[in-house]
C-alpha positions in Angstrom: 7.4 -0.5 -17.5 4.7 -2.3 -14.8 1.3 -4.1 -15.9 -1.7 -1.9 -15.7 -5.2 -3.7 -15.1 -8.5 -2.4 -15.1 -11.0 -3.4 -12.3 -14.2 -3.3 -14.0 -16.5 -1.6 -16.5 -17.1 1.2 -14.2 -14.1 2.3 -13.5 -12.3 1.3 -17.3 -11.2 5.4 -16.9 -8.5 4.2 -14.4 -5.3 2.9 -15.1 -4.5 0.0 -12.3 -1.1 -0.7 -11.3 0.5 -3.5 -9.2 1.9 -2.3 -5.8 2.4 -5.0 -3.7 3.1 -9.0 -4.4 2.5 -11.8 -2.4 1.9 -15.6 -1.8 -0.3 -14.9 1.4 -4.3 -13.9 0.5 -4.3 -13.0 4.5 -1.6 -10.6 4.0 -3.0 -8.9 0.5 -6.0 -8.0 2.2 -4.1 -6.5 5.0 -2.5 -4.5 2.5 -5.4 -3.4 0.9 -6.6 -2.3 4.7 -4.3 -0.2 5.1 -4.1 1.8 1.8 -8.2 1.9 2.3 -8.1 3.6 5.5 -5.4 6.0 4.3 -7.8 7.0 2.0 -6.2 5.1 -1.2 -8.8 3.4 -3.6 -7.0 -0.5 -4.3 -8.1 -3.9 -5.7 -7.1 -7.4 -4.3 -6.5 -9.5 -7.8 -5.7 -13.4 -7.5 -3.1 -15.5 -10.0 -4.8 -18.9 -7.8 -6.2 -21.6 -9.5 -9.6 -22.3 -8.2 -8.9 -26.2 -7.9 -5.4 -26.4 -6.4 -5.2 -23.6 -3.8 -1.4 -23.6 -4.4 1.2 -20.9 -3.7 4.1 -22.6 -5.9 6.0 -20.2 -8.2 3.9 -17.5 -8.4 0.9 -19.8 -9.3 -1.0 -18.3 -6.0 0.1 -14.9 -6.3 -2.1 -11.9 -5.0 -1.9 -8.3 -6.4 -2.6 -5.4 -4.7 -3.6 -2.7 -7.2 -3.9 1.0 -7.0 -5.1 3.6 -9.7 -1.6 4.9 -11.2 -2.2 8.3 -9.3 -2.0 7.1 -6.0 0.6 4.5 -6.5 3.7 6.9 -5.2 1.3 7.6 -1.8 0.2 4.4 -1.5 4.3 3.3 -1.5 5.1 5.8 0.8 2.5 4.2 3.3 4.0 1.0 2.6 7.2 1.9 2.9 6.4 3.5 6.2 4.7 0.3 7.7 8.2 -1.5 6.5 10.2 1.1 7.6 12.3 1.2 4.7 14.1 4.2 3.3 12.2 6.4 0.6 12.0 5.9 -2.8 13.8 8.6 -4.6 
């Protein structure tokens, strides 16, 4: 089961699920912009260490999270952009 994240105290009622993972913060923010442009609320979470801006073995992993209710729609958007076959 996917890990669930909460964005803030104001959004505590929402379940946030990871939809996209990368080692590149710029790529994550591009995906965020794409999803928000389609009306899907999302946010970017970084596991980076502030003192060491490295991307080694997941230390610098950047995750784009969406509301669980939007997960399927968000995945379809990402699949369309990548040209991947749709999920069953």
